C-alpha positions as CSV (number, residue, x, y, z in Angstrom):
1,M,0.0,0.0,0.0
2,D,1.0,3.6,-0.6
3,Q,3.1,5.3,2.1
4,A,1.3,8.6,1.7
5,F,-2.1,7.0,2.1
6,L,-1.1,4.9,5.2
7,I,0.7,7.8,7.0
8,S,-2.1,10.2,6.2
9,T,-4.8,7.8,7.5
10,G,-3.0,7.1,10.7
11,A,-2.0,10.7,11.4
12,V,-5.4,12.1,10.9
13,A,-7.3,9.3,12.6
14,L,-5.2,9.9,15.7
15,A,-5.3,13.7,15.5
16,E,-9.1,13.7,15.1
17,V,-9.7,11.9,18.5
18,G,-11.0,14.6,20.8
19,D,-10.9,17.2,18.0
20,K,-13.7,19.8,17.8
21,T,-15.0,18.2,14.6
22,Q,-15.3,14.8,16.4
23,L,-17.1,16.6,19.2
24,L,-19.4,18.2,16.5
25,S,-20.1,14.7,15.2
26,L,-21.2,13.7,18.7
27,V,-23.5,16.8,18.9
28,L,-25.0,16.1,15.5
29,A,-25.6,12.5,16.4
30,A,-27.3,13.4,19.7
31,R,-29.4,16.1,18.1
32,Y,-30.7,14.3,15.0
33,R,-30.3,10.6,15.8
34,K,-30.0,9.8,12.1
35,P,-26.5,8.3,11.6
36,M,-26.5,7.7,7.9
37,P,-27.2,11.3,6.7
38,I,-24.6,12.5,9.3
39,I,-22.0,10.0,8.2
40,L,-22.6,10.9,4.5
41,G,-22.5,14.6,5.4
42,V,-19.2,14.2,7.3
43,L,-17.8,12.3,4.3
44,A,-18.9,14.9,1.8
45,A,-17.6,17.9,3.9
46,T,-14.3,16.1,4.5
47,L,-13.8,15.3,0.8
48,I,-14.4,18.9,-0.2
49,N,-12.3,20.4,2.6
50,H,-9.4,18.0,2.3
51,A,-9.4,18.1,-1.5
52,G,-8.8,21.9,-1.3
53,A,-6.2,21.4,1.4
54,G,-4.5,18.6,-0.6
55,A,-4.4,20.8,-3.7
56,L,-2.9,23.6,-1.8
57,G,-0.3,21.3,-0.3
58,T,0.6,19.7,-3.6
59,W,0.9,23.2,-5.2
60,L,3.2,24.4,-2.4
61,G,5.3,21.2,-2.7
62,A,5.8,22.0,-6.4
63,I,6.7,25.7,-6.1
64,L,9.0,25.7,-3.1
65,T,12.6,24.8,-3.3
66,P,13.6,21.6,-1.6
67,G,15.5,23.5,1.1
68,I,12.6,25.8,2.0
69,M,10.2,22.9,1.8
70,R,12.3,20.8,4.1
71,W,12.4,23.5,6.8
72,A,8.7,24.5,6.3
73,L,7.6,20.8,6.6
74,A,9.7,20.2,9.6
75,A,8.4,23.2,11.4
76,S,4.7,22.5,10.4
77,F,4.9,18.9,11.6
78,V,6.5,19.8,14.9
79,V,4.0,22.6,15.4
80,M,1.2,20.2,14.5
81,G,2.5,17.7,17.0
82,L,2.5,20.4,19.8
83,W,-1.0,21.7,18.7
84,I,-2.5,18.2,19.0
85,L,-1.6,18.3,22.7
86,V,-3.9,21.3,23.2
87,P,-7.5,20.1,23.9
88,D,-10.2,21.3,21.6
89,K,-13.4,22.8,22.8
90,L,-16.5,23.0,20.7
91,D,-17.7,26.7,20.3
92,E,-21.4,27.5,20.6
93,D,-21.2,28.8,17.0
94,D,-20.0,25.4,15.8
95,T,-23.1,23.7,17.1
96,K,-25.7,26.1,15.7
97,T,-27.4,24.5,12.8
98,A,-30.1,25.3,10.3
99,R,-32.0,22.0,10.2
100,S,-35.2,23.4,8.8
101,H,-33.4,24.9,5.8
102,F,-30.9,22.1,4.9
103,G,-32.0,18.8,6.5
104,V,-29.7,16.6,8.4
105,F,-27.3,15.9,5.6
106,G,-27.1,19.5,4.4
107,T,-26.7,20.8,8.0
108,T,-23.9,18.2,8.6
109,V,-22.1,19.2,5.4
110,L,-22.3,22.9,6.2
111,T,-21.4,22.8,9.9
112,F,-18.7,20.2,9.5
113,F,-17.1,21.9,6.6
114,L,-17.0,25.3,8.4
115,A,-15.7,23.7,11.7
116,E,-12.9,22.0,9.7
117,M,-11.7,25.2,8.2
118,G,-8.3,26.0,9.7
119,D,-8.5,22.9,11.9
120,K,-5.6,20.6,12.8
121,T,-6.6,17.9,10.3
122,Q,-7.0,20.4,7.5
123,I,-3.6,21.9,8.1
124,A,-2.1,18.4,8.5
125,T,-3.6,17.6,5.0
126,V,-1.8,20.6,3.5
127,A,1.5,19.5,5.1
128,L,1.1,15.9,4.2
129,A,0.3,16.7,0.5
130,A,3.3,19.0,0.3
131,R,5.6,16.4,1.8
132,F,4.4,13.4,-0.2
133,H,3.5,15.1,-3.5
134,D,0.6,12.6,-3.7
135,F,-2.7,14.4,-3.9
136,F,-4.9,11.4,-4.2
137,G,-3.0,9.2,-1.6
138,V,-3.1,12.0,1.0
139,V,-6.7,13.1,0.4
140,A,-7.9,9.5,0.4
141,G,-5.9,8.8,3.6
142,T,-6.9,11.9,5.5
143,T,-10.5,11.4,4.6
144,L,-10.4,7.7,5.7
145,G,-8.7,8.9,8.9
146,M,-11.5,11.3,9.6
147,M,-14.1,8.6,9.0
148,I,-12.3,6.2,11.2
149,A,-12.4,8.7,14.1
150,N,-15.9,10.1,13.4
151,V,-18.1,7.2,12.3
152,P,-17.8,5.4,15.7
153,A,-18.5,8.6,17.5
154,I,-21.6,9.1,15.4
155,L,-22.8,5.5,15.8
156,L,-22.0,5.1,19.5
157,G,-22.3,8.6,20.8
158,D,-21.0,9.7,24.1
159,R,-20.5,6.2,25.5
160,F,-17.7,5.7,23.0
161,A,-16.0,9.1,23.3
162,H,-15.6,9.0,27.1
163,K,-13.9,5.5,27.0
164,L,-11.0,6.5,24.7
165,P,-7.8,7.5,26.5
166,T,-7.7,10.8,24.7
167,R,-4.5,12.1,26.3
168,L,-2.7,8.9,25.2
169,V,-4.1,9.0,21.7
170,H,-3.1,12.7,21.4
171,G,0.4,11.9,22.7
172,I,0.8,9.2,20.1
173,A,-0.3,11.6,17.4
174,A,2.0,14.3,18.7
175,V,5.0,12.0,18.6
176,M,4.0,10.9,15.1
177,F,3.9,14.4,13.8
178,V,7.3,15.3,15.5
179,V,8.8,12.2,13.9
180,L,7.4,13.3,10.5
181,G,9.0,16.7,11.1
182,T,12.3,15.2,12.0
183,L,12.2,13.0,8.9
184,A,11.3,16.0,6.7
185,L,14.2,18.0,8.2
186,L,16.6,15.2,7.5
187,G,15.2,14.8,4.0
188,I,14.2,11.1,4.6
189,G,11.4,9.9,2.4
190,T,11.1,13.1,0.4
191,G,13.7,12.4,-2.2
192,T,15.8,15.4,-1.2
């Protein structure tokens, strides 16, 4: 299997645990109690959001010199690793929905897409696409990682979320991003 796909899947699945978009998935599941439209909405919003992030990362990877790219990737992965250790909180604005206008699916797409803007996993997608120069592998991997973290939260609700050792999962994700930053700095796996 492709390295970009596997690393992207694992990094985002771990980073998403306890993230505000996972908390939003729990809120949507509790509010609407219709898992399939919520799951499909999360999938659609993630594909749109991560496709844009992957395109930006691929473009940055193509225009930046290898030296600048190495330092930028190293810094972004280390910062991402540290950012993951900061617990997310779901803002009141993130949970406001317009169910009557868009239905469960449309509400999920809209709120999830907006909540994901500038989020850790979106920024991770940019950095991973820039590092691997593999738009499809990274977007497929980060989307699968989001679904791995969010589908169980949607299906099992609060019972599932409280049983995960969130600090441990975030610690593992943080170490993973710091290792990716170190590898990028050393030029390992980038062809530079």
